[in-house]
NULOGU-814004 format. One record per residue (C-alpha): residue in one letter; x, y, z. Coordinates in pm, whole numbers, plus 50000, padded with zeros to 5 digits. Layout:
AXYZ ...
This chain:
M499725069247697 N497465091347457 L496805125247588 P493025130247658 E491695160047452 K491045178547798 L494735176047870 I495775190847539 A493275219947558 S493955230047925 D496815243748126 T499015216148253 V501215209748554 N503765182648605 T503695165548943 T503835130449092 C501315105749179 C500485100449535 Y499845063649547 C502515034149546 G506385037649573 V506915036649200 G506795075349211 C505435081648866 G505415116248709 V502055129548617 T500845157048395 A497635171748514 A495285193548324 V493765221948520 A490585241348475 D488525262248716 N490535250249031 Q489935212848920 V491955186148765 V490085175248459 A492355150748315 V495785132748379 A498355116348182 G501845101848251 D504785126048247 N506955115247939 Q510035130348090 H509745114348449 P512465087648475 A510185066148687 N507465059348444 K508415076548111 G504685083448046 R503155052648168 L500405053248447 C498425025348597 I494765026748661 K494995043948993 G497245069948866 S495205075148540 S492205080148774 L493675107348985 H491295133948851 E488345112248956 T489245107949303 Q490095145149360 S486735154049497 S485235135049790 P481855138149951 D483745129250278 R486295157950239 L487165173450585 L486855211050540 S487155226150898 P488775216651243 M486495195951459 L486545193151827 H484465166051981 G482665163751663 K481745199051627 P483365225151368 V485495248951547 D488185275151427 W491805266451397 D492945283351722 T490385266351928 A491205231951793 L495015236151831 D494725254052166 Y492925225152294 G495455199452159 A498345219752269 A497035225552628 E496365186652672 F499755179052531 R501555202552757 D499525191253069 I500145153452997 I503885161952943 E504135180353255 Q502385153453465 H503845122753301 G506985132353105 P507315135652713 D507175097952662 A503455100152755 V502765114952410 A503365101852054 F502985109451685 Y502045082251414 L502925094051076 S502425080650721 G504465074350383 Q501565098250233 L503305128450398 L505765149650198 T509415150050316 E508995185650440 D505955175850653 Y508065145550787 Y510995166750867 V509065192251076 A507335163651269 N510535147251367 K512205177951464 L509315190451690 M509025155851868 K512635145451903 G514335177951948 F511685199452127 V508995178652284 G511865154952386 T510415119152289 A511235094552000 N507695081252039 I507225091051662 D506725062151410 T505155057051079 N503035032950892 S506325026250689 R507035002950999 L504384980450844 C505934978050511 M509744987050502 A511294983950839 S512764950350750 A514534962350438 V515764994450634 V517804972850893 A518814946950634 H520384976550429 K522074991950742 R523454957450851 A524774949850505 F525824984650351 G526135006050677 S523225026150560 D519665022950437 A520335026850088 V518975010449775 P521845003849555 G520165001949200 C517515020448987 Y514645010748764 E516865006548455 D518564977648612 L515184959548610 E515124962748244 Q518824957048173 T519314925748370 D519584891348235 V517864873948522 L515124891048731 I513984875049063 L510864887949215 V510574876449582 G507284883149771 S506214908349520 N503054907749303 T504524935649098 A501694935348841 Y499294948849124 A501274965349368 H503694986049142 P502064982548794 V504295006448618 V507384989648712 Y505784956048603 Q504994972748260 R508654982548222 I509814947948303 A507164932148071 K508324954047782 A511914945747858 K511064908747835 E509124913547497 E512134930547367 R514624905547499 P512794871547512 E515984856147642 M515854875847962 K514714852948260 I512134861348487 V511554841148820 V508914847549072 L509064835349422 D505724835449587 P503434810449761 R500554822449542 R500454822949152 T499714859049085 A499104881648804 T502944889048788 C503524851548691 E502174858748338 I505644869848236 A507554845848458 D509764818248309 I509644800548646 H507184803448935 L508444789649262 P505314784149496 L507514781949809 R506364774150155 P505254805950330 G508084821650517 S510954800850390 D512534828150178 A515744825850384 F516194789550350 F516054795049961 F518724821049977 N520894801150220 G520644773649974 L521734796149696 L524704810049902 T525894773149937 Y525274765249582 L527314796449469 A530304783549684 D529924748049548 H529784760349188 D532694784149172 A530434814249147 I531814834749432 D533514866849306 R536604861649538 P538514894549434 F535234914049522 V534634894449853 D538234897949961 A538554936349889 H535114947849967 T533304927250234 N533694911450580 G531724880550716 F531764858350406 D533284827250570 E530964828450871 S527844835650662 L528754806650415 A529254783750723 A525814792250850 A524174787350528 R525784754650460 G524844741250810 Q521384748250757 V520774741250368 P523774720450244 D522594713149910 I519794717249655 T517814688949777 A517524703850136 A516494736749987 A513794721949775 H512584701850072 L512624731050311 C510814752650074 Q508414726349958 L509574731149581 E510504708149295 R514214701849299 A514664707648936 D513164741148958 V515294752449239 E518454740949053 Q517474759448749 V517094791148921 Y520274786549112 Q522044779848787 W520584812748624 F521834832048932 A525444816648910 Q525924817948554 N524764852748475 D526654884848567 K523574904948552 V521054894348816 V518514916348999 T516494904149310 V513474926149369 F512004919249726 S508934935149877 Q506234928150133 G506294889950106 V509824892550245 N509504924950461 Q506204916550656 S507554887950846 S508774879151205 S512264873951037 G512004899450764 V515424914150835 D517194879850804 K515384872950495 G516654905850335 N520234898850450 A520114862850314 L519184877849982 I521684903749999 N524454879450096 C524124861549763 H524584893149571 L527614905149775 A529234869549765 S528784870449373 G529804907049333 K526444914249167 I526074947749303 G526834983749199 K526784973748829 V524404977848552 G521654952548574 A523094937048895 T521674945949236 P519424938049522 F516464959849491 S513844966849775 I510674983349635 T508685003949864 G504995006349918 Q504165043149947 P505155073449759 N507205086550032 A508105057950242 M511845064950153 G511545103450222 G510195094550570 R513285073150621 E515525101050523 V514315124750784 G514155097751061 G510555089051051 L510805058151231 A511025056251616 N514645040051615 Q515995067451351 L517305103051375 A517265128251078 A519565123150768 H520265086250829 M521775091051176 G520725070451465 Y520375065551841 D523055038251835 K525635065951791 P526015093252070 E527865115851822 D524785114551584 I522525125451886 Q524815154351953 R525145164051604 V521445166551551 E520975183451881 N523425210851790 F521975216851444 W518585220651568 Q519605238551869 A517155214652033 P516475220352407 N514955186352470 M516675162952262 A515505126152275 R518285103652363 K516775069752302 E514695052952069 G510855055252087 L508295029652068 K507605012851726 A504005011051601 V502864978951738 D504324987452085 M503255024652057 F499635012652039 R500054987752296 A501315013852525 I498275035252432 E496115005752531 Q497975003352871 G497705040852939 Q501435046952917 I500965070052608 K498025093352692 A498115115052379 V498685106552018 W498385126351694 I497895105751374 M498585120451041 A497515109250696 T496995072050795 N494325048650923 P495765025051195 A492335013851318 V492224994950998 T495874988450900 L497594978351214 P497554941651332 E494974933151586 A493074963551435 G490004958351674 R492434961251972 V493794993351822 R490305007451808 E489684999452160 A492985014852258 L492165047252090 K488715049152251 K490505049152598 C493285074152508 D492945108052691 L493635127052356 V493495114552001 M494375139551732 V494025132551367 S495035153351063 D493795140550731 C491865151550417 I489145127250498 G486925132450797 N485065100550855 T487945072450839 D487665046751102 T490455063251295 A489125098751248 K485655087151404 L487795079651716 A489425113351747 D488895142151982 V490495165851746 V490355163151370 L492275187151166 P491685193950782 A494875188250571 T495565192750218 T496035164749968 W497315156449632 S497115185149399 E497035210249681 K500085199649897 H503465209549780 G506825195649840 T509305166549785 V509025127449769 T511425100149725 N510595068949553 S511845032249548 E515105041949344 R516055072349562 C514605096349322 I513455128649464 S510565145049268 L508365175649339 Q504765168349415 K503425202149332 G500525219849474 F498565238849192 L494965238149339 S493725261149616 A492815240849920 P489045237149997 G487445249650316 E490115257950597 A492625228850508 Q496195236050555 H499485218250498 D500675193150750 W503995211950808 Q501985245350865 I499615228551109 M502645214251306 C504395249051306 Q501215264351453 F501165236951722 A504895240651801 E504365278551853 K501445271352092 L503825247652278 G506445275352300 Y508765266652031 G507565290351761 E510975305551687 H512505272151575 F509505266651344 N508825298551179 Y509115285250826 R507395306550557 H507695282950254 Q508455246150207 V511785255350043 E513095266950386 I512525231950547 F514035215050242 R517255236450252 E517565228150630 H516965191350563 A519565192250279 A522075209350487 L521725182850766 S522175156850530 G525765168650459 L526875178150805 D529965158250883 N529145134350622 N532295120850475 H530705092150297 S529625080050649 R525965080850564 G524305072250224 F521695098650238 N523375132050129 I521775158549927 S523925186650047 A524335202649704 L520765213049739 A521315230750086 N521085266949915 I518715259449640 E516885290449531 Q513025290049550 N512675291649178 A514795262549140 Y513025242449401 E509705249249222 N511145234348918 L513195207549074 A513865180848813 P513715143148944 L517105131149059 R518445104049259 W520515108049565 P523225112449681 V523345147949538 T526725163449628 D529155188049490 S530915159449329 A527575145049186 P525185175449157 A523135158048885 G522545127549141 T523755092749147 D522055062848950 R523985034349116 L525525030649440 F528675010449537 A530195010249185 D533665015849351 G533054988349609 R532965014549882 F530175010550148 Y528905032450434 T530505012050703 P533365025350913 D535965005050718 G534005010250387 R533424973150351 A529984955550320 R528934929950565 L527604895950488 I525404884850787 P525324849250902 I521614839350876 E519754812351063 A516614810050866 R513444802951059 L509794798150981 P506944820151085 V506124820251455 N502614806151448 E501804773351270 P498124766251200 G496174741651400 A494204712151250 E491164733151196 Q492954764251080 V494294777850755 I497154804250707 L495884838250630 N498014860350378 T496894895650312 G497944920250033 R496954944849763 I494364944049474 R495064961949148 D492664992549158 Q492485000849524 W494935019849742 H495405012350121 T492095018750304 M490235032149999 S489475067350133 R490345081449807 T490175052349541 G486885039949706 T485135070349593 A485625062849217 A483125039249074 K485435029648791 L488115016649053 L485494994349210 G484604978148881 H487394953048873 V487034940049251 D484054953849412 E483584932649732 P485724915550009 Y486774880749895 I488774849549997 D490944831049756 I490684793749849 N492204762549705 P489464738849569 H490714712149810 D490004736450102 I486504745249970 E485784707549992 R487464702650314 F485374732150497 G482174725550312 L482204759850120 T480474768449792 E482154791049544 G480444825349521 D478854821849872 L480154839850183 A482634824150413 V483874839650755 L487594838850880 S487994844751248 N490784851851488 Q491424875251769 G487514875851860 Q487184894551504 R485504882351195 Y486194888650816 F483324882250569 G484394874950223 R482964860149895 V484574824649829 K486714823449520 A488054788849417 T491604791249280 S494424765749226 A496854795749242 Q496434793949615 R498384765749803 P496264741550005 G495914752250367 E496334789950278 V493894817550206 F494464851850055 V492274882850143 P492594918750015 M493934944550294 H491644975250187 W488184971950313 N487244989450641 G484255000350837 K483295026650555 Y482805001250284 A481994968650457 A480264956850779 S482904932550877 S485784927850638 C488834943650808 A491454918250710 D494184932450971 A491964927651263 L492634890951224 I496464894851205 N498534884051515 A500574912051654 V503754892151601 V506714912551503 D510354908651379 P512294913451697 I515114933851525 C512964959751336 G509444955751478 Q507644947851159 P504504928151177 E504004894551029 F501164901950791 K501604871750562 H501134844250794 S498404843051074 P496354811651164 V492824817951131 R489464796551135 L487424793050814 K483764784250791 A480754788950565 F478414817850654 K475034802350713 Q472784828450525 A469064829450548 W469004854250277 N471184874950027 G470494903349804 F471634937049680 L470624973649719 V471015000149453 C470325034749590 A471255072149548 D471925079249907 D474715065750121 I473485044050425 E474265017850646 P472054987550588 A470604967650852 A472094934750757 E474764912150937 Y476934915250612 W476974944350360 A479584957250133 K479344990649975 I480164997049603 T480405031649457 L478545039749145 D478525069148923 G474885080249042 G474855064149389 Y475905031449560 K475274993349551 F475424972549851 R475674934849859 L473784920550156 A473374889450352 D471984878750691 G471594849250906 Q467984856850980 C465114868550754 P463154898950834 D459404893350908 D458394916550622 W460744925550317 A458734954550222 E458744969750579 W462524962850594 V463444981350283 K461025010650358 S462625014750697 Q465995020050537 F464455048950331 P461725067250540 A461635097250306 I460485077350000 D456715070149972 D456415058849601 W457115021549611 V456364991449382 D457364955249490 V456794918749383 Y457104886049548 D457524852649346 S455004826549367 Q457314805049602 Q458034834449829 Q461734830249762 F462374862849576 F461304897149674 R462174928849467 A461204966349527 A461794998949374 G461365034249515 F460975067049340 V460945103849406 E459135124649152 G459275096048906 K463045091448942 L464545058049044 Q466105062449392 V466225025949525 V466104990249398 F466164961449644 S466314925249561 A466494896049802 A466504857849785 T466214831350045 D467944798950094 K470414790749806 A468754812249550 T470744843149430 A469514878049352 R470584884348990 E472564917048940 M472974935348616 R474764967748534 W471754980348339 L469814982548660 E472595004948815 Q472495027448514 Q468735034948564 L469345050248906 G468405087648905 Q466505082748564 Q462915092548500 I461285058248475 D458085053148279 S455425025848362 N456994999048128 T460495003448259 R459245001448623 F458064964048538 A461564958048376 I463274970748689 L461064946548907 A461944916948669 G465584928048672 I465754921348300 P466104948748053 G464434949647705 G466314952747388 G468774924847412 V471064940547677 E473614916547774 D475514914148110 E479124924548068 G480244903748362 P482994912248616 M485114942648498 V488624933648381 C489534967148197 S488724996348441 C489885022348194 Y487325014447907 Q484834995248131 V485194961247942 G483854931848127 Q484864894648128 N481974882147932 T482554906947668 I486164897847648 A485364860447661 K482834865247368 A485584883847172 I488144856147223 K485554830147113 N484914849946805 G488734849046713 C490484875746909 N493604853747001 S495964881047142 V496104908647366 E496674932447070 A493634918446903 L491494924247195 G492734959147230 E492054968046860 K488404954246911 L487614964447253 K490284989947345 C491054968147674 G494664970147768 T495424999447542 N495515027447815 C497205020048139 G497964982648072 S497014973348432 C494584946948285 I496984931148048 P497994901548286 E494474892648324 L493834895147938 K496774869947900 A495134847648152 L491784847847976 L493634840347659 R495494813347799 
């Protein structure tokens, strides 16, 4: 990435990105206590200088108009002591009356490892309950258990270099191009340099990731374990089992093969069960069998399932049986969703874990942690996992919950039910950097926490790489670090002497020391070589992959190279898998709902939604629908449709695509009450979970689909943030204000009165109706500057939008331009750029299509002419699709 001039001319700091689990290194330019530019850190092993569009926009999402600056109690600002005294008194009273299991913490992969460690120590060792879970339950719990069953420990065997050095790369349930863009770019570059490298994508949808795939297998949703059971059978039948490795280093092969063969005896059965072409299945099986270097990357399409653990183990079975593990370019690879999902797992962030990869299934682990912490109230049994935790809140069993750096009122399945549960809870505490999330609005106590560029501590990415996320800006207002907030809370509960940390390094040392305690290769996580790290060394910690021990002080790139695993006998376990399909099948009038990420947004948009650039690519909730279903349900592309389930509705714009299988729809997971009236995808998700790990089945919920019968549609461009009086609205951040897309099932009696009622402070208006009374447009001004543009159309007409109109917001407008605004058409031959494809350089689809028509026949040619694809590279898959 080319360094911006601001980066070259300013003081710089190396840190890490706060978004996905890739864990990219970032070089930030700092001036006047602000980040003025960012670039990729060329020295960081995760990204080697690359950044995606979210990472390269970090400086543009640093400041938010919704930043929480002081503690709030019942909606009013208070000082820290008042807020914490109230919360601690309520916690104490509830524990005294109902016991420690009546309180809970719900954490996030956005927390740093030091924050996570303090939270777990406080709850599990001193409050005395394991009711502490994390949103990693929603994305990684299946992989955690699959690893533990196979390897004896939750340990990802490989590293990112394996994805580049392999000969066959299989991506399962992973739209890497959108969810982990920098990893995708590394893979794409490797494919470009070695065209003989084979890439396979297993995904019911054809996604942007498929642009570099040799084969895309659009398998039946939820059938992944059938596919890998069939692969295990194929390996056995084609002399592709590594018998010396299996005999010397594994248990359970014969039982696992018998289970696989009994269910999927051959290629024909595999193809039938997965609804795939037999020839394609055979080709992928051959590639796996005939190549020593095979990497299988799996992500949410595998994990977010009612049988996610078994899917993970079916996949790992094939690697163990063929000896494709612990070697360069040969490994199963679970890729995490959040920047510190793995760090949270290291400290026991899940309700069924203890710190340092210890667990409640071993009494000696409980005793070891109890002694180390000198814990007076050590929890001795697992706590409630996320879905069960919020059910317990709903039922009144949990009466106090503290939610940190996450938004469960949007992200949990049955999200509407979660909101109602929080409304009934005796005490809801939230600590976050943003004060008006859907969850924070339901809290009694809201505490201002530091965020990226202010908080300071370690994170661990998907390849076990520990990096320092540096704090280099002073926190605004009264914001504090999460670990500091919890230490003050612990003191008010009477445990201050055990939480008197003065610096993050003290927490890190304790965490490192515990990781090595009685750990004679019995646990994967071990960073004991860092237990006595000096503060200066901590402040300058170079990225390194665990284990970090006296025998491996520089870290460990790959695990299991010696064939030794973390089980009592040192042998890996193959697990007999009986594959099963998702729990709920759709009825005759239903479709299967699948949810996931889009390219430029992160989780519930509390940071990324504030940057206009990041809403240019996809600016509104949508529904991907196969053309067959558009006809079946009487829909029209571009119109609104409604999905419904659980008494909840999701409004989305209809997008016709043959990349979606018939009978299935896809919607983005990001929208919430701050950015849309009714487009929370997870409100529709059934709370079905994997019985082993408690991870919800986000990828397969039957829902109803129908057209939205709108009486009118329109858009509103305004300088101020409002909540429009319309049944449907979606908010889009602009550089100088906001745009809202609008629709309703009933027309107002008077359009002019409707729009003026939204902006009572404005008294300078111009408006116009067309002769047929089907279109209305109005503009409002303050001291001659444009403040509002409203356009509405009735029936099937559409209110036309142009970016030119948005760019006039806040500008001094002369009389001639007023008429142009009412007409919605600029003078001077200004062309509409169309939907944004390249967010970095704001290049629209129409502009790209015109360049292709005029002879740009490659990504490189488009980049040379328009600059698209030349910065972060996130748009390259779409450029290739447009070229194709």
